[in-house]
C-alpha positions, -999 to 999 in steps of 0.1 A, spaced: -874 125 378 -905 111 363 -894 90 334 -905 56 321 -891 26 339 -870 13 310 -854 46 303 -846 50 340 -828 17 341 -808 27 310 -799 61 325 -787 44 357 -765 20 338 -750 47 316 -745 69 347 -727 41 365 -704 35 335 -696 72 332 -688 76 369 -667 44 369 -648 56 339 -642 90 355 -630 73 387 -605 51 368 -592 81 348 -588 102 379 -568 74 395 -592 70 424 -598 33 418 -583 7 396 -601 -9 366 -602 -44 383 -619 -28 413 -646 -13 391 -652 -47 374 -654 -65 408 -678 -40 422 -700 -42 392 -700 -80 392 -708 -81 429 -736 -56 424 -752 -76 397 -746 -109 415 -763 -96 446 -796 -96 428 -794 -134 421 -804 -144 456 -842 -147 456 -848 -144 494 -849 -107 502 -835 -108 538 -806 -131 527 -799 -109 497 -799 -78 520 -774 -95 543 -750 -102 514 -755 -67 501 -747 -52 535 -717 -75 541 -703 -66 506 -692 -31 516 -671 -40 547 -655 -69 528 -646 -46 499 -632 -20 523 -610 -47 540 -600 -61 506 -591 -27 492 -571 -17 523 -553 -50 530 -556 -70 498 -559 -108 501 -551 -105 538 -581 -83 542 -603 -109 525 -589 -135 549 -597 -112 578 -633 -107 566 -640 -144 561 -625 -151 596 -647 -124 612 -678 -138 595 -669 -173 606 -662 -161 641 -696 -145 643 -713 -177 630 -695 -198 656 -708 -176 685 -744 -177 673 -769 -201 690 -803 -211 679 -826 -224 706 -796 -232 728 -778 -252 701 -747 -238 684 -755 -226 649 -727 -245 632 -731 -277 652 -719 -305 647 -691 -289 627 -681 -263 654 -680 -277 680 -669 -308 662 -690 -339 671 -680 -369 650 -710 -390 659 -734 -364 646 -716 -358 613 -736 -385 596 -765 -360 591 -747 -328 584 -731 -327 550 -749 -356 534 -783 -369 545 -782 -405 556 -813 -426 552 -837 -420 581 -835 -456 592 -797 -452 598 -802 -423 621 -809 -443 652 -797 -418 678 -805 -382 684 -778 -356 681 -755 -353 712 -761 -315 717 -798 -319 723 -790 -332 757 -820 -356 760 -819 -385 783 -830 -410 757 -807 -407 728 -823 -436 708 -847 -425 681 -859 -459 670 -852 -495 676 -830 -515 652 -860 -534 640 -877 -503 627 -865 -500 591 -882 -500 558 -892 -533 543 -883 -537 506 -912 -530 484 -928 -504 506 -927 -468 495 -908 -444 517 -923 -410 525 
């Protein structure tokens, strides 16, 4: 149909409301399910990066299917499967979730919270370089100098 943009959006929203109401009255879905689906649909447009948003939009449907079929246990299964996939990924030969999985305690100083660069004296263990030292102990900022 060739209709103005604002009217098209209004018709889409009204159509979704009517279809949702009909599905609830027919007993096909529950009211909370319609609310959750509508909230996730609106929330999926919050992510500004297109590819990341597309990933979340595509993952939404299998997660909803598992949650509808198995309830909370289905959600746990979905999160576990996503985590399992992330653990098996490698980027340039390095595990995607390193140093969290596999856990490497010495490399945790730069994972959740960023330590000052002058405290990061050694390279991460997984890089497998012969010389693990980044800088000497004497190389640290002198007070009064600006850090870049």
